[in-house]
C-alpha positions in Angstrom: -43.0 17.0 -15.1 -45.8 19.5 -15.4 -49.1 18.2 -14.0 -52.2 18.7 -16.0 -55.7 19.2 -14.7 -58.5 17.0 -16.1 -60.9 19.1 -18.1 -64.7 18.6 -18.0 -67.7 20.3 -19.4 -69.4 20.0 -16.0 -69.1 22.4 -13.1 -66.5 21.9 -10.5 -68.3 22.3 -7.2 -66.6 23.5 -4.1 -67.3 22.2 -0.6 -70.4 23.4 1.2 -69.6 26.5 3.3 -66.7 27.5 1.2 -65.8 31.2 1.7 -65.6 33.5 -1.3 -64.5 37.1 -1.1 -61.7 39.6 -1.4 -59.1 41.1 0.8 -57.9 44.7 1.6 -55.3 46.2 4.0 -55.9 49.4 6.0 -53.0 51.6 4.7 -53.6 50.6 1.1 -57.3 51.6 1.1 -58.3 53.8 4.0 -56.2 56.9 3.4 -54.7 59.5 5.8 -52.9 56.9 8.0 -51.0 59.8 9.5 -49.6 58.1 12.6 -47.9 55.2 10.8 -44.3 54.6 9.9 -45.2 54.4 6.3 -46.9 57.8 6.3 -43.8 59.3 7.8 -41.6 57.5 5.2 -43.8 58.7 2.4 -43.6 62.3 3.6 -39.8 62.0 3.3 -40.1 60.9 -0.3 -40.3 57.1 0.2 -42.0 54.9 -2.3 -43.3 55.8 -5.8 -45.8 58.3 -4.5 -47.7 59.3 -1.3 -50.8 57.3 -0.3 -52.8 60.4 0.5 -56.5 59.5 0.8 -55.9 56.2 -1.1 -59.4 54.9 -1.9 -61.0 56.9 0.9 -62.3 53.5 2.2 -62.2 55.0 5.7 -65.3 57.0 4.7 -66.7 54.8 1.9 -66.5 51.4 3.6 -70.3 50.8 3.6 -70.4 51.5 -0.1 -67.5 49.2 -0.8 -68.9 46.4 1.3 -72.3 46.7 -0.4 -70.5 46.3 -3.8 -68.8 43.2 -2.4 -72.1 41.7 -1.3 -73.6 42.5 -4.7 -70.7 40.5 -6.2 -71.7 37.5 -4.1 -68.9 37.7 -1.5 -69.6 35.9 1.8 -66.3 36.7 3.4 -63.9 39.7 3.6 -60.4 40.2 4.9 -59.2 43.5 6.2 -56.6 44.8 8.7 -57.2 46.9 11.8 -54.6 49.7 11.8 -52.6 49.7 14.9 -51.4 53.3 14.4 -55.1 54.5 14.4 -56.0 52.6 17.5 -52.9 53.6 19.4 -51.5 56.7 17.7 -49.3 57.5 20.8 -47.8 54.9 23.1 -50.4 53.8 25.6 -53.1 56.2 24.3 -56.2 54.5 22.8 -58.1 56.6 20.3 -61.8 56.2 21.1 -62.9 57.5 17.7 -60.8 55.0 15.9 -62.1 52.2 18.2 -65.7 53.2 17.4 -64.8 53.5 13.7 -63.6 49.9 13.4 -66.6 48.7 15.3 -68.8 50.3 12.7 -66.7 48.8 9.9 -66.9 45.3 11.3 -70.6 45.7 12.1 -71.1 46.8 8.4 -69.5 43.5 7.3 -71.7 41.5 9.6 -74.8 43.4 8.4 -73.8 42.1 4.9 -73.6 38.6 6.5 -69.9 38.1 5.7 -67.3 36.1 7.6 -64.5 38.4 8.8 -60.8 37.9 8.6 -59.0 40.6 10.6 -55.2 41.2 10.4 -53.4 42.7 13.3 -50.1 43.5 11.6 -50.2 44.1 7.9 -46.9 45.9 7.0 -47.5 49.2 8.9 -46.9 50.0 12.5 -47.3 53.2 14.6 -44.5 55.7 14.2 -43.8 55.6 18.0 -43.3 51.8 17.8 -40.9 52.2 14.8 -38.9 54.8 16.7 -38.4 52.3 19.5 -36.9 49.9 17.0 -40.1 48.1 16.0 -39.6 44.3 15.6 -35.9 44.8 15.6 -36.0 44.6 19.3 -37.3 41.6 21.2 -38.3 43.7 24.2 -40.8 45.5 21.9 -43.0 42.5 21.4 -44.8 43.3 24.6 -46.3 46.4 22.8 -47.7 44.3 20.0 -49.1 41.8 22.4 -50.8 44.5 24.4 -52.4 45.9 21.2 -53.6 42.5 20.0 -55.2 41.6 23.3 -56.9 45.0 23.4 -58.3 44.8 19.9 -59.5 41.2 20.3 -61.2 42.2 23.5 -63.0 44.9 21.6 -64.1 43.0 18.6 -64.2 39.3 19.5 -67.9 39.2 18.7 -67.4 40.6 15.2 -64.3 38.7 13.9 -64.3 35.1 12.8 -60.5 34.7 12.1 -57.6 36.6 13.5 -54.4 37.0 11.5 -51.5 37.9 13.7 -48.9 38.7 11.0 -49.2 39.0 7.2 -46.3 37.8 5.2 -43.4 38.0 7.6 -41.0 37.2 4.8 -42.2 40.2 2.8 -41.7 42.5 5.7 -38.1 41.3 6.2 -37.3 41.3 2.5 -38.8 44.7 1.8 -37.4 46.5 4.9 -34.2 44.7 5.7 -32.8 42.9 2.6 -34.0 44.8 -0.5 -34.4 48.1 1.4 -37.4 49.3 -0.6 -39.7 49.5 2.4 -39.2 51.4 5.6 -36.9 51.4 7.5 -34.9 50.8 4.3 -32.0 48.9 5.8 -29.9 46.3 4.1 -28.6 44.2 6.8 -28.8 40.4 6.7 -28.0 39.9 10.3 -30.7 42.4 11.3 -33.1 40.8 8.8 -32.7 37.4 10.6 -33.3 39.1 14.0 -36.5 40.7 12.7 -37.7 37.4 11.3 -37.0 35.6 14.5 -38.8 38.4 16.5 -41.8 38.3 14.1 -42.0 34.5 14.6 -41.8 35.0 18.4 -44.4 37.7 18.2 -46.8 35.3 16.6 -46.2 32.7 19.2 -46.6 35.2 22.1 -49.8 36.7 20.7 -51.3 33.3 19.8 -50.8 31.9 23.3 -52.1 35.1 24.9 -55.2 35.2 22.7 -56.0 31.5 23.2 -55.6 32.0 27.0 -58.0 35.0 27.1 -60.2 34.0 24.2 -60.2 30.2 23.9 -62.7 30.2 21.1 -60.8 32.6 18.9 -59.4 31.2 15.6 -55.9 32.5 15.3 -53.3 32.1 12.6 -50.8 33.8 10.4 -50.5 34.4 6.6 -47.5 33.3 4.7 -46.7 34.1 1.0 -45.8 31.0 -1.0 -44.4 31.8 -4.4 -43.8 28.9 -6.7 -40.0 28.3 -6.8 -38.6 26.4 -9.7 -34.9 25.8 -10.4 -33.2 25.8 -13.8 -29.6 24.7 -14.4 -28.0 21.5 -13.4 -30.6 18.7 -13.8 -29.2 16.8 -10.8 -30.2 19.7 -8.5 -33.7 20.2 -9.8 -35.2 18.0 -7.1 -33.0 19.3 -4.4 -32.9 23.1 -4.7 -36.6 24.1 -4.7 -37.4 22.3 -1.4 -34.5 24.1 0.3 -35.6 27.4 -1.2 -39.2 26.8 -0.1 -38.1 26.0 3.4 -36.1 29.2 3.7 -38.8 31.5 2.2 -41.9 29.9 3.6 -41.8 26.8 5.8 -39.2 28.2 8.2 -41.9 30.3 9.8 -43.8 27.2 10.7 -40.7 25.6 12.1 -40.2 28.6 14.3 -43.8 29.0 15.4 -44.6 25.3 15.9 -48.2 24.4 17.0 -49.4 28.0 17.4 -51.8 28.0 14.5 -55.5 27.2 14.3 -55.4 27.6 10.5 -52.9 28.5 7.8 -53.3 31.6 5.6 -51.9 31.3 2.1 -51.0 34.2 -0.2 -50.0 33.1 -3.7 -49.1 35.3 -6.7 -46.3 34.2 -9.0 -43.6 31.9 -10.1 -39.9 32.5 -9.5 -37.4 30.7 -11.8 -33.9 30.9 -10.4 -30.4 29.5 -10.4 -28.7 28.3 -7.3 -26.1 31.1 -7.6 -28.9 33.7 -8.1 -29.7 34.3 -4.4 -32.2 37.1 -5.2 -34.1 34.7 -7.4 -34.2 37.1 -10.4 -34.1 36.2 -14.0 -34.0 38.2 -17.2 -37.1 38.3 -19.4 -35.1 36.7 -22.2 -34.1 33.8 -20.1 -37.6 33.4 -18.8 -39.0 33.2 -22.3 -36.3 30.7 -23.2 -37.3 28.6 -20.2 -41.1 28.7 -20.1 -43.8 30.6 -22.0 -46.0 32.4 -19.5 -48.3 35.4 -19.5 -47.2 38.2 -17.2 -49.0 40.7 -15.1 -48.6 44.5 -15.4 -45.8 44.1 -12.9 -44.0 41.5 -15.0 -44.9 38.7 -12.6 -45.2 35.4 -14.4 -48.7 34.0 -14.2 -48.4 30.4 -13.2 -51.8 28.9 -11.9 -50.4 25.5 -11.1 -48.3 27.2 -8.4 -51.3 27.6 -6.1 -51.9 23.8 -6.3 -48.2 23.2 -5.5 -48.4 25.4 -2.4 -51.6 23.8 -1.2 -50.2 20.3 -1.6 -47.1 21.5 0.2 -49.1 22.8 3.1 -51.2 19.6 3.5 -48.7 18.0 5.8 -49.5 20.5 8.6 -53.0 19.0 8.8 -54.7 22.3 9.4 -57.5 24.2 7.6 -56.1 26.4 4.8 -57.6 29.7 3.9 -56.4 31.3 0.7 -56.2 34.9 1.9 -54.7 36.6 -1.2 -54.4 35.7 -4.9 -54.6 38.3 -7.6 -53.1 39.9 -10.7 -52.0 43.5 -11.6 -54.1 44.0 -14.7 -55.3 47.6 -15.5 -57.0 46.6 -18.7 -58.7 43.5 -17.2 -57.2 41.3 -19.9 -56.0 38.5 -17.8 -58.1 38.5 -14.6 -61.0 36.4 -15.7 -58.7 33.6 -16.9 -56.4 34.1 -13.9 -59.2 33.5 -11.5 -60.7 30.5 -13.4 -57.3 28.8 -13.9 -56.2 29.3 -10.3 -59.5 28.0 -9.0 -59.3 25.0 -11.2 -56.1 24.1 -9.5 -57.5 24.9 -6.0 -60.4 22.5 -6.8 -57.8 19.8 -7.8 -56.1 20.2 -4.5 -59.4 19.8 -2.6 -60.1 16.7 -4.6 -56.8 15.3 -3.4 -57.7 15.8 0.2 -56.3 19.3 0.9 -58.5 21.1 3.5 -59.0 24.4 1.6 -61.8 26.5 3.0 -61.7 29.9 1.3 -60.6 31.9 -1.7 -60.1 35.6 -1.1 -59.1 37.6 -4.2 -56.6 40.4 -4.0 -58.1 42.8 -4.0 -61.6 44.1 -3.7 -60.7 47.4 -5.4 -57.6 49.1 -6.9 -55.4 50.5 -4.1 -52.1 51.8 -3.0 -49.6 48.9 -3.7 -46.9 49.8 -1.3 -43.6 50.9 -3.0 -45.3 50.6 -6.4 -47.8 53.3 -5.6 -51.2 53.5 -7.4 -50.1 52.3 -10.8 -50.7 48.5 -10.4 -54.4 47.7 -10.6 -55.3 44.6 -8.7 -59.0 45.4 -8.0 -62.1 43.5 -8.9 -63.5 47.0 -8.8 -61.8 49.9 -10.7 -61.1 53.1 -8.8 -60.9 56.5 -10.4 -58.5 58.1 -7.9 -59.5 61.6 -9.1 -63.2 61.2 -8.4 -63.1 58.0 -6.2 -65.8 56.5 -8.5 -66.0 52.7 -8.3 -66.6 50.7 -11.4 -67.1 46.9 -11.4 -64.8 45.2 -13.8 -66.1 42.4 -16.1 -63.9 39.9 -14.4 -65.6 40.7 -11.1 -68.9 39.6 -12.7 -67.4 36.3 -13.7 -66.1 35.9 -10.1 -69.5 36.9 -8.8 -71.1 34.0 -10.6 -68.6 31.6 -9.1 -69.2 33.0 -5.6 -73.0 32.7 -6.0 -72.9 29.2 -7.5 -70.0 27.9 -5.3 -68.7 26.4 -8.5 -66.7 27.1 -11.7 -67.6 26.0 -15.2 -64.8 24.9 -17.5 
């Protein structure tokens, strides 16, 4: 039965110290990530279009962070690009090292808490050529990079994310084959997933040994999974599907988390026999009436509440590290943010330890295999001129950030 949130004319106030902000990822915004596997793949015709200079965030980061601060953000999530720091095996790039220190210092100058991801989809081309995470023996290279980066920036980063969305990496690269290395091999997919889980454990333990005060976790994508079909299976199938797509990572990684990172975007309605969890638009409309993003993703705000309640059992702080909507005309974003935050507040009222909401994304960017067409940004980017324009929805979110509350 669908749960309803109690409405009120009063403000819903969030806990003191709650973190508000947005998230980005290096390859998607920086531009010219020339030493990465994705850049090489793009040059061979992979994806919808090449990333090029993307949002030129590599050069414009101070401008972008100033806009985020203007919008009331007190936290920001970014990734530190491995292929810039170590473009060739064992060779550290001093200019890249100095660049990321400037980036992190700029965030601190704006008095923001910093979430830094160490693996967000892309890897150095040399690492990919060695087999990447397909080979267990390659984990040592990732561990070396992580230890090196944390040693450099421990004073500037508040939360370290080892791996972003391991399931997405496996699905995109090894099941669907729409991301590099474009393989469709279920056995290899399981191997990569296992190695990503092991990589997190190895890195977590190494970091906690060398930097005991570091806050280290991983980010998992939790779609809402609802089953349609045989009523007798409605209470059985979704938990099994959620375990496979989300909770299995926590089973494999055990107690190697100081916090849980949650990415939430959409609802999947599926049949048991539909292993890809796809559904025709007609069937979806017959099943439930939902608005959809520009990518056709069903907008289902209650799903973020379902994910948060599901994660409560781990008894760890939860940071919402991504939640957003592809909406070029800015038609849905304001309502999307308000509706999702209402459900986040509901989860907090029920005892879930939620400590942040980071919107995806700060500005329009390169959305992986989709290219530049999807517009997720609070800030619109004109890719021809690189002009930034604050969207109306961003102003609504700014008020929320500044007041630490939403008004219904």
